[in-house]
Each structure stands twice: as structure tokens, then as C-alpha cells.
C-alpha positions as CSV (number, residue, x, y, z in Angstrom):
1,M,69.5,90.4,107.0
2,R,67.9,87.1,107.7
3,F,70.3,84.4,106.7
4,G,69.4,82.0,109.5
5,G,70.9,78.6,108.9
6,R,72.1,79.4,105.4
7,R,75.5,77.9,104.4
8,T,78.8,79.6,104.8
9,S,81.3,79.8,101.9
10,S,84.1,77.2,101.6
11,N,86.2,79.9,99.8
12,V,87.5,81.5,103.0
13,E,91.0,81.5,104.6
14,S,92.7,83.3,107.4
15,G,96.1,84.4,108.6
16,G,99.3,85.3,106.7
17,R,99.6,83.7,103.4
18,G,103.3,83.5,103.6
19,S,103.8,83.9,99.9
20,G,105.9,87.0,99.9
21,I,105.2,90.5,99.0
22,G,104.1,89.8,95.5
23,G,106.9,91.1,93.3
24,G,106.9,94.0,90.9
25,R,103.4,93.7,89.4
26,G,101.8,93.0,92.8
27,I,103.4,95.9,94.7
28,G,102.6,98.2,91.7
29,L,98.9,97.2,91.9
30,L,98.9,97.6,95.7
31,M,100.5,101.1,95.5
32,N,97.9,102.1,92.9
33,L,95.2,100.8,95.2
34,V,96.4,102.6,98.3
35,A,97.1,105.8,96.3
36,S,93.5,105.7,95.0
37,R,92.1,105.4,98.5
38,F,94.5,107.4,100.6
39,G,96.9,109.4,98.4
40,I,100.7,109.7,98.9
41,G,100.3,109.6,102.6
42,G,98.8,106.2,102.4
43,I,101.7,104.9,100.4
44,I,104.1,106.2,103.0
45,V,102.2,104.5,105.8
46,L,102.1,101.3,103.8
47,V,105.9,101.3,103.1
48,I,106.8,102.1,106.7
49,G,104.4,99.6,108.1
50,A,105.7,96.8,105.8
51,M,109.3,97.5,106.7
52,L,108.5,97.5,110.4
53,L,106.9,94.1,109.9
54,G,110.0,92.8,108.1
55,F,108.7,93.0,104.6
56,N,110.6,94.4,101.6
57,P,107.8,96.4,100.0
58,F,109.8,96.7,96.7
59,G,110.2,93.1,95.9
60,G,113.7,91.6,95.7
61,G,112.3,88.1,96.0
62,G,109.9,89.1,98.7
63,S,109.8,88.0,102.3
64,S,107.3,85.9,104.3
65,L,105.2,86.7,107.2
66,V,106.9,83.9,109.0
67,G,110.4,84.5,110.3
68,P,113.4,82.1,109.9
69,N,113.0,80.6,113.3
70,Q,109.2,80.5,113.3
71,Q,106.7,77.9,112.2
72,A,103.7,79.0,110.1
73,P,100.5,78.6,112.0
74,E,98.5,75.6,111.2
75,A,96.0,76.5,108.5
76,K,92.3,76.5,109.5
77,S,89.6,75.1,107.4
78,A,87.0,77.5,106.0
79,A,84.4,76.1,108.4
80,E,86.7,76.8,111.3
81,V,87.4,80.4,110.2
82,C,83.7,81.1,109.6
83,A,83.0,79.8,113.2
84,T,85.3,82.4,114.8
85,D,82.5,84.7,115.8
86,A,79.0,85.8,114.8
87,E,80.4,88.6,112.6
88,T,82.7,86.4,110.7
89,H,80.0,83.8,110.3
90,F,77.7,86.3,108.8
91,T,80.5,87.5,106.5
92,C,81.0,84.0,105.3
93,Q,77.2,83.6,104.7
94,V,77.3,86.8,102.6
95,L,80.1,85.5,100.5
96,A,78.3,82.2,100.0
97,S,75.2,84.2,98.9
98,T,77.3,86.1,96.3
99,E,78.5,82.8,95.0
100,D,75.0,81.5,94.6
101,Q,73.5,84.6,93.1
102,W,76.4,85.5,90.7
103,G,76.6,81.9,89.7
104,R,73.0,82.1,88.7
105,L,73.5,85.4,86.8
106,F,76.5,84.1,85.0
107,A,74.7,80.9,84.1
108,A,71.8,82.9,82.6
109,S,74.3,84.3,80.1
110,G,75.9,81.0,79.4
111,Q,79.0,81.6,81.5
112,T,80.4,79.9,84.6
113,Y,81.2,82.0,87.6
114,Q,84.5,81.4,89.3
115,P,84.2,82.5,92.9
116,T,86.7,84.8,94.7
117,V,88.4,83.8,98.0
118,L,87.9,85.8,101.1
119,H,91.1,86.2,103.1
120,I,90.5,87.3,106.7
121,Y,93.5,88.6,108.6
122,D,94.2,90.4,111.9
123,Q,96.0,93.8,111.6
124,S,98.5,92.8,109.0
125,G,99.0,90.1,106.3
126,N,100.3,89.9,102.7
127,S,98.6,89.4,99.4
128,G,99.3,88.9,95.8
129,C,99.3,92.7,95.5
130,G,101.6,93.3,98.4
131,A,101.3,94.0,102.2
132,A,97.8,94.0,103.6
133,Q,97.3,96.5,106.5
134,A,94.1,97.0,108.5
135,A,94.4,100.8,107.9
136,M,93.9,100.2,104.2
137,G,90.4,98.8,104.7
138,P,89.0,95.9,102.6
139,F,90.4,95.5,99.1
140,Y,90.3,93.1,96.2
141,C,93.6,91.9,94.6
142,P,93.2,90.9,91.0
143,T,96.6,89.1,91.0
144,D,95.4,86.3,93.2
145,Q,91.7,87.0,92.9
146,R,91.2,87.4,96.6
147,I,89.4,89.8,98.9
148,Y,91.4,90.9,101.9
149,L,89.5,91.9,105.0
150,D,90.3,92.7,108.6
151,T,86.9,92.5,110.2
152,S,87.8,95.2,112.6
153,F,87.0,97.5,109.7
154,F,83.3,96.8,110.5
155,D,83.9,98.5,113.9
156,E,85.4,101.5,112.2
157,L,82.6,101.6,109.8
158,A,80.1,101.8,112.7
159,Q,82.1,104.0,115.1
160,R,83.9,106.4,112.8
161,Y,81.5,106.6,109.9
162,G,78.2,106.0,111.7
163,A,77.3,103.1,109.3
164,A,76.4,100.2,111.6
165,G,74.4,97.1,110.9
166,D,74.7,93.8,109.1
167,F,73.5,95.1,105.8
168,A,76.3,97.8,105.8
169,Q,78.8,94.9,106.4
170,A,77.2,92.9,103.6
171,Y,77.5,95.9,101.3
172,V,81.2,96.1,101.9
173,V,81.7,92.4,101.0
174,A,79.4,92.6,98.0
175,H,81.3,95.7,96.7
176,E,84.6,93.9,96.8
177,V,83.0,90.9,95.1
178,G,81.9,93.5,92.5
179,H,85.5,94.1,91.8
180,H,86.0,90.4,91.3
181,I,83.2,90.4,88.7
182,Q,85.0,93.3,87.0
183,N,88.2,91.2,87.0
184,L,86.4,88.2,85.5
185,T,84.8,90.3,82.8
186,G,88.0,92.1,81.9
187,T,86.8,95.5,83.1
188,L,89.7,96.0,85.5
189,D,92.3,95.3,82.8
190,E,90.6,97.7,80.5
191,A,90.5,100.4,83.2
192,R,94.2,100.0,84.1
193,A,95.1,100.1,80.4
194,A,93.1,103.3,80.0
195,Q,94.6,104.9,83.1
196,S,98.1,104.2,81.8
197,R,97.4,106.5,78.9
198,L,95.7,109.3,80.8
199,S,96.6,112.1,83.1
200,V,96.3,111.6,86.9
201,V,93.0,113.6,87.0
202,E,91.6,111.6,84.0
203,G,92.8,108.3,85.6
204,N,91.0,109.3,88.8
205,A,87.8,109.7,86.8
206,V,88.2,106.2,85.4
207,Q,88.7,104.9,89.0
208,V,85.5,106.5,90.1
209,Q,83.7,104.7,87.3
210,V,85.2,101.4,88.5
211,E,84.2,102.0,92.1
212,L,80.6,103.1,91.2
213,Q,80.1,100.0,89.1
214,A,81.2,97.8,92.0
215,D,78.6,99.7,94.1
216,C,76.0,98.9,91.5
217,Y,77.0,95.2,91.4
218,A,76.6,95.2,95.2
219,G,73.0,96.4,94.7
220,V,72.4,93.8,92.0
221,W,73.4,91.1,94.5
222,A,71.2,92.6,97.2
223,A,68.2,92.7,94.8
224,S,68.6,89.0,94.4
225,E,68.3,88.5,98.2
226,R,65.2,90.6,98.9
227,A,63.6,87.8,100.9
228,A,66.4,88.1,103.4
229,I,66.3,91.9,103.7
230,E,64.7,93.3,106.9
231,P,63.2,96.7,107.6
232,G,66.0,99.2,107.9
233,D,68.6,97.2,105.9
234,I,68.4,99.3,102.8
235,Q,68.9,102.5,104.9
236,E,72.0,100.9,106.5
237,G,73.4,100.3,103.0
238,M,72.6,103.9,101.9
239,T,74.2,105.3,105.1
240,A,77.4,103.3,104.5
241,A,77.6,104.3,100.8
242,S,77.1,108.0,101.8
243,A,79.6,107.8,104.7
244,I,82.4,106.7,102.4
245,G,81.8,109.1,99.5
246,D,84.9,111.1,98.5
247,D,83.3,114.5,99.2
248,T,82.1,113.4,102.6
249,L,85.5,112.0,103.6
250,Q,87.4,115.0,102.3
251,R,85.1,117.5,104.0
252,A,85.5,115.7,107.3
253,S,89.3,115.4,107.1
254,Q,90.3,118.7,105.5
255,G,87.2,120.9,105.5
256,F,87.0,121.2,101.7
257,V,86.7,119.0,98.7
258,V,88.9,118.5,95.6
259,P,86.8,116.9,93.0
260,E,89.8,116.2,90.7
261,S,91.2,113.9,93.4
262,F,88.0,111.8,93.8
263,T,88.6,108.1,93.2
264,H,85.4,106.5,94.5
265,G,82.7,109.0,93.7
266,T,80.6,111.4,95.8
267,S,78.2,110.2,98.5
268,D,75.3,111.0,96.1
269,Q,76.9,109.0,93.3
270,R,77.6,106.0,95.5
271,M,74.0,105.9,96.9
272,E,72.6,106.3,93.4
273,W,74.5,103.4,91.8
274,L,73.9,101.1,94.8
275,Q,70.2,102.0,94.5
276,R,70.2,101.4,90.8
277,G,71.5,97.9,91.3
278,L,68.9,97.3,94.0
279,R,66.1,98.7,91.8
280,T,66.9,96.8,88.6
281,G,68.7,93.6,89.7
282,D,70.4,93.8,86.3
283,P,74.2,93.9,85.9
284,A,73.7,95.4,82.4
285,Q,72.3,98.5,84.1
286,C,75.7,99.0,85.8
287,D,77.6,100.5,82.9
288,T,79.1,103.5,84.7
289,F,81.6,103.9,81.9
290,Q,78.8,105.1,79.6
291,E,76.9,107.1,82.3
292,T,78.0,108.6,85.6
293,T,75.4,110.5,87.5
């Protein structure tokens, strides 16, 4: 993508937030998030990792990333964080672009867009939803309205999943911003309420709809930045969407697929909804809750 000298976002921070593990609601949200991505094994890894780092993953007042005899690192400005390296700078430009484009789309319907904050951390951190671990991949926490990202995930995306390129990275950020849009519009609350009344399998199906809508919203954002898109960019995005489909991941890890356990959608579904957003540029066309291809 050609962003050149475009601005970087001021809604960026880094390091441990030092605000504790997030309490009952936060850890519950994080457990649900990890379970949706990685199953019970992911929850076990999360709990063990948090305890090794000195967190109490089950609340009790929470604990900070900073020990009793340590001083918290001096906070960096957003500009300093974004200047860390070329990859982080580009990520900050993508976030700024989502602010501009979603701001325009919200204004068109008489609303004001409230941006999310991108929290960049290295290996481990903590969020309003609980501990943040690099192994979890990027995630959005509705409690504090932040996206949590260890940029080493981009290396994993390229090396493990064969989805390299700047547009693939932009897709990841735009997808998480899509969850922020869902939070602002009340979709996440509605989905959680529905899941609380449903069986595990039915709840998984709702989660698939949530994730596919975020893919579509990522496409809507990309459609608004067509002037910055270079040859090959769209294919990078399609490759990334295909690589992280539930069927592809399950087939690679266990040799077979269990559709009832899907939480993000198949590779074909993820590509279709990303493409739909790209093709239409219209958030109204992203109603996965009425139609899931």
C-alpha cells in the first residue's frame, strides 16, 4: 500500500499498561476470546503464562506488570512508538487511515466516530480483558476499547501462514478495528447476550458471524483506500484471509475439520466477506447475521 508521508495515529501506546488483570468481567471476556481462537488448550496456556509472569489470572484485586521494587518504564508518546521501525510506522498509518475513513462513514449517517487505541506490546502485557500474550495473536478488548498487538505476529503471519505483505498486515489491523465498530454499534453486546442463551455449538455459530462481519468491515475500509492499493495487495489480503480460516487451520493442525467448533469461519467464507466489503464499500452490506455464505 502506498501511504507515503501520510500521518500516523495519535491513538497508539506501548508497553505494559500496569492496570491489573481486569477483574471478573475482564478475565471472563478474555477467557471467551482465547477459547474462541484456541479452545481449552489456549486457556491453559494463558493461565500458566499469566501465573509465570506474576499475574493472578482470576482477579483478586489484580496485579501489575511492574513488581514492587520496579519502576514503570517511562511512557512513550504515540509519535515515538510509531517511529520504532518501518513496520510499526506502517501499522500506525493504517490505524490513522481507519480513523479517517470510519470517521467519514459515521459522519455520513449523522454519527461521530470514537477511535480505538492500538496498544503495542512485546511478548506479554495486560489489558482490560486480562493478560495479553503474543501467542494469542491480535485481539480487541471491548472493556477498554483497545486493540492489543504484538507486531511479531506479522512475522508469524508471513512465515507460518504464508501471508506476507503490507496489505496482509493492514487487513489484520482493519479486522480488529472492525470489532471496535461492532462494539460502538452494540453488535458485540448483542452477540454476547445471544451466546449466553445458546449451546456451545450455536454460540460458536454466532461468533463466526461476528468474525466474518469484522472481515467485511476490513474490506469496507480497504475499498475507501483504493488509491493507495498497489498491484498484488488484494491477493495478499485474500491469502491472509484464507490462511486463517478455521478449516485450513484445523486441517493443518489435526488433519481433519470439526465444523461445529468453528469460531471464525472457513477460508472461503473469510475471503468472501472480505471481498464483499471491498466490492461494495458499504457497511450495510456486512450483515452476516442475516446471511452467512
